[in-house]
C-alpha positions as CSV (number, residue, x, y, z in Angstrom):
1,M,406.8,124.8,116.2
2,A,410.4,125.2,117.8
3,T,411.2,128.4,119.1
4,T,413.3,129.4,116.2
5,D,410.5,128.6,114.0
6,R,408.1,130.8,115.3
7,Q,410.9,133.8,115.5
8,A,411.7,132.8,111.7
9,T,408.3,133.2,110.7
10,T,408.1,136.5,112.9
11,L,410.8,137.8,110.9
12,A,409.4,136.9,107.3
13,L,406.2,138.6,108.2
14,A,408.4,141.6,108.8
15,H,410.0,141.7,106.2
16,A,407.4,141.1,104.3
17,L,405.4,143.9,105.5
18,S,408.1,146.2,104.7
19,A,408.5,144.7,100.9
20,A,404.8,145.8,100.6
21,E,405.6,149.1,101.7
22,R,407.5,149.6,98.8
23,G,404.8,148.9,96.8
24,L,406.1,145.2,96.7
25,A,402.8,142.5,95.6
26,V,403.9,138.9,98.7
27,I,403.1,136.2,99.3
28,P,404.5,133.5,102.5
29,L,407.0,130.8,101.7
30,S,408.0,127.7,103.2
31,R,411.7,126.7,104.1
32,T,411.3,124.6,100.5
33,K,410.9,128.5,98.5
34,L,407.2,127.2,97.5
35,P,403.6,129.1,99.0
36,A,403.1,128.0,102.6
37,L,399.5,127.6,102.5
38,R,397.8,124.4,100.3
39,S,396.0,124.6,97.4
40,P,392.4,124.9,98.7
41,H,391.4,122.8,95.3
42,H,394.0,119.9,97.0
43,D,391.6,117.7,97.2
44,D,388.7,118.5,95.0
45,P,388.0,115.7,92.0
46,D,388.1,117.8,88.9
47,P,389.9,120.9,90.0
48,V,388.3,124.0,88.0
49,P,391.3,126.7,87.0
50,C,391.2,129.0,89.7
51,H,393.6,131.8,90.9
52,G,392.1,132.9,94.0
53,E,388.5,133.8,92.6
54,C,386.3,131.3,95.1
55,G,388.0,133.8,98.2
56,R,390.1,131.6,99.9
57,F,394.3,131.2,100.3
58,G,396.1,128.5,99.0
59,H,396.5,129.6,95.4
60,G,400.4,130.7,95.4
61,V,401.8,133.9,93.4
62,H,397.8,134.9,92.8
63,D,397.5,135.7,96.3
64,A,400.3,138.2,96.5
65,T,398.9,141.6,98.2
66,T,400.3,145.1,99.1
67,D,397.5,145.1,101.9
68,P,399.0,145.0,105.4
69,A,395.9,143.2,106.8
70,R,395.7,140.4,104.0
71,I,399.3,140.3,104.9
72,R,399.3,138.9,108.4
73,A,396.0,137.1,107.8
74,L,397.9,134.8,105.6
75,F,401.3,134.3,107.7
76,A,398.3,133.5,110.1
77,A,396.7,131.0,107.8
78,A,400.6,129.9,107.0
79,P,402.4,129.2,110.8
80,R,405.1,127.4,109.5
81,A,406.0,129.8,106.7
82,T,409.7,131.1,107.3
83,G,409.9,133.3,104.5
84,Y,408.0,135.4,101.5
85,G,408.1,135.4,98.0
86,I,407.6,138.5,95.9
87,A,405.0,138.6,92.7
88,C,406.3,139.9,89.5
89,G,405.0,141.5,86.7
90,L,402.6,143.9,89.2
91,P,402.5,147.4,89.4
92,P,403.9,149.7,90.5
93,H,407.0,148.4,89.6
94,H,406.2,145.2,87.4
95,L,409.8,143.6,88.9
96,I,411.5,141.6,86.3
97,G,413.9,138.8,88.4
98,V,416.8,137.8,86.8
99,D,418.4,135.0,89.0
100,L,421.7,134.7,88.8
101,D,422.2,130.6,89.2
102,T,425.5,128.9,90.4
103,K,424.1,125.7,91.1
104,T,423.7,124.3,87.2
105,G,428.1,124.8,87.7
106,T,428.0,127.5,85.1
107,D,429.5,131.2,85.5
108,P,426.1,133.4,84.6
109,V,427.5,136.5,85.7
110,A,430.1,136.2,83.2
111,A,427.2,134.7,80.5
112,L,425.8,138.1,81.8
113,R,428.3,140.3,80.6
114,E,429.0,138.9,77.1
115,L,425.7,139.3,76.3
116,A,425.9,142.9,78.1
117,L,428.6,143.6,75.6
118,R,427.5,141.7,72.8
119,H,424.1,143.7,72.7
120,R,425.2,146.9,74.0
121,F,423.5,147.4,77.3
122,T,424.8,147.7,80.6
123,I,422.8,146.4,83.7
124,P,421.9,149.8,86.2
125,A,422.4,150.1,89.9
126,T,419.6,148.1,91.4
127,V,418.2,146.0,94.8
128,V,420.7,142.9,94.3
129,V,419.5,140.1,96.4
130,L,422.1,137.2,97.1
131,T,421.2,133.8,97.4
132,P,422.6,130.9,100.1
133,S,423.9,128.9,97.1
134,G,426.1,131.7,96.5
135,G,423.8,133.1,93.0
136,R,422.0,136.4,92.9
137,H,419.0,138.0,91.6
138,L,418.8,141.3,89.7
139,W,415.7,143.1,90.4
140,L,414.6,145.2,87.3
141,S,411.8,147.3,86.5
142,G,409.6,146.4,82.8
143,P,407.3,148.6,81.2
144,P,403.5,148.4,82.0
145,D,402.2,146.9,78.5
146,V,404.6,144.1,77.7
147,V,404.1,141.1,79.6
148,V,407.9,139.2,80.2
149,P,407.6,135.2,80.5
150,N,409.7,133.7,83.2
151,S,412.2,131.0,81.3
152,A,414.6,128.9,82.5
153,S,418.3,129.5,81.1
154,R,416.8,130.3,77.3
155,L,419.1,133.7,77.8
156,A,422.0,131.8,78.4
157,P,423.0,129.1,81.1
158,G,422.5,129.6,84.6
159,I,420.2,132.6,83.5
160,D,416.7,132.0,85.3
161,V,413.8,134.9,84.1
162,R,410.7,135.6,86.8
163,G,408.6,137.5,84.9
164,A,404.6,137.7,84.9
165,G,403.3,134.8,87.5
166,G,406.7,134.2,88.4
167,Y,408.3,135.0,92.0
168,L,411.4,135.9,93.5
169,V,411.8,135.1,97.3
170,G,412.7,138.3,99.4
171,P,415.5,138.9,101.2
172,G,415.3,138.1,104.7
173,S,413.5,134.6,104.0
174,R,414.8,131.7,105.0
175,T,415.6,127.9,103.4
176,D,416.6,125.2,104.4
177,H,419.6,125.9,102.2
178,G,420.4,128.9,104.3
179,A,419.2,133.0,104.7
180,Y,418.7,135.5,101.1
181,A,419.7,138.5,102.2
182,T,420.6,142.4,99.9
183,A,424.3,142.8,98.8
184,P,425.3,146.0,100.4
185,G,424.8,149.5,99.2
186,T,421.6,148.4,97.1
187,A,418.7,147.8,99.8
188,H,417.9,151.8,99.6
189,L,417.5,151.1,95.4
190,P,414.3,150.6,93.8
191,P,414.5,148.2,91.2
192,A,416.0,150.1,88.0
193,A,414.2,150.1,84.6
194,C,415.3,147.6,82.5
195,P,417.4,147.8,79.6
196,P,415.7,148.0,75.8
197,A,418.0,145.7,74.9
198,L,418.1,143.1,77.5
199,L,413.7,143.4,77.7
200,R,413.7,142.6,73.6
201,L,416.5,139.8,74.8
202,L,413.6,138.6,77.7
203,L,410.6,138.6,75.1
204,P,409.5,135.2,73.4
205,P,409.8,135.2,69.9
206,P,406.7,136.9,68.2
207,R,404.4,133.7,67.2
208,A,402.7,133.7,63.5
209,H,399.1,135.1,63.8
210,R,396.7,131.8,63.3
211,P,393.3,133.2,61.8
212,T,390.6,131.5,63.3
213,P,389.3,128.7,61.2
214,P,386.4,129.5,58.9
215,S,384.6,126.2,60.6
216,A,384.1,128.3,63.4
217,G,382.2,130.5,62.4
218,G,381.3,134.0,63.3
219,H,380.7,132.9,67.1
220,G,384.5,130.8,67.2
221,R,385.8,134.3,66.6
222,G,383.6,135.7,69.1
223,L,385.1,133.3,72.1
224,V,388.3,134.2,70.7
225,Q,387.6,137.9,70.8
226,F,386.5,137.3,74.7
227,V,389.8,135.7,75.6
228,L,391.8,138.2,73.7
229,A,389.7,140.8,76.1
230,A,391.0,139.4,79.9
231,H,392.7,141.5,81.9
232,E,395.1,140.3,85.1
233,G,393.3,138.2,87.1
234,Q,390.6,136.8,84.6
235,R,392.5,135.4,81.9
236,N,392.1,131.7,82.8
237,T,388.7,132.3,83.8
238,R,387.7,133.9,80.3
239,L,390.0,130.5,78.3
240,F,387.4,128.2,80.9
241,W,384.5,130.1,80.0
242,A,385.3,129.8,76.6
243,A,386.7,126.7,75.6
244,C,383.6,125.5,78.0
245,R,381.0,127.2,74.7
246,A,383.1,126.0,72.0
247,Y,382.9,122.6,73.4
248,E,379.2,123.1,73.7
249,D,378.8,124.2,70.4
250,G,380.9,121.5,68.8
251,I,383.7,123.7,67.4
252,G,386.2,123.1,70.3
253,P,388.4,120.4,68.4
254,V,389.5,123.6,65.3
255,L,388.9,126.3,67.7
256,V,391.7,125.4,70.1
257,D,394.9,126.5,68.5
258,S,393.7,129.5,68.2
259,L,392.4,130.1,71.5
260,V,395.9,129.0,72.7
261,D,397.0,131.8,70.7
262,A,395.0,134.1,72.9
263,A,395.9,133.0,76.1
264,L,399.0,133.8,75.0
265,S,398.7,136.8,74.1
266,T,397.4,138.2,77.3
267,G,400.3,136.4,79.2
268,L,399.3,133.0,79.8
269,S,401.7,130.4,79.0
270,E,401.5,127.4,76.2
271,R,401.0,124.8,78.8
272,E,399.0,126.9,81.1
273,A,396.7,127.5,78.4
274,R,396.7,123.9,77.3
275,A,396.1,122.6,80.8
276,T,392.7,124.9,81.0
277,I,391.3,123.9,78.0
278,A,391.4,120.5,78.2
279,S,390.0,120.6,81.5
280,A,387.1,122.6,79.7
281,A,386.9,120.0,77.7
282,R,386.5,117.3,80.0
283,M,384.2,119.6,81.6
284,T,381.9,119.6,79.3
285,G,382.3,115.6,78.7
286,H,384.7,115.4,75.8
287,R,387.8,113.8,75.4
288,P,391.2,117.0,75.1
């Protein structure tokens, strides 16, 4: 590895440790802005969903930590890392990233200004990170009991949102397209509280409640409740376990939608939930 790459890795580690001191959980990133560590399950013939429960590195944003020793270990395992990602949605800041992306050919700053006028909110003084493409990331803090999902251009064209399960490229990172840097005068600021009117726009519309099918019986309701009781770090594991039990007991097909709804309420995306249930179906010898 070239000396400049080693220097970039050393500098990225220093920035990551500094972010961790502010309570921001971090992971090493490659020059492509993707997690720098390959999944340990990459070559598994039929991988079971894992968010780090196996104890190994390589689970993307689920590796994020504020522990300096663990951060150094992550970077030692990723010697080509030139940047770091900051996990969103985690305490104490429950970070929400508003990505104003100019690569789409739109004017996201004007779009955000129009939203602010229409819905009567103002963006408070907060951390602003300038991107190599000329865009910017606004750091906001969300309530601890609210799960903001990731989205792309749902709020407005060119405005992406990074919430629970997502990450932001940290200032000081170097990528193939250049460096990320904090906007002048904002580095010392804490992430500002997200305005309530904007927070309402970031949340998906409420889903209609779908009761557990009567054909699933009391056991089916128990499995749904088991998923609903999942905490951060165990949502996918609980969903996979419940789906396996449902298929083993012959109620998997009728319980799929109810399990998906339960998973969504814990913060998983519909795509992730259905993929986990499909994996459970295959594991138990059923067709998803």
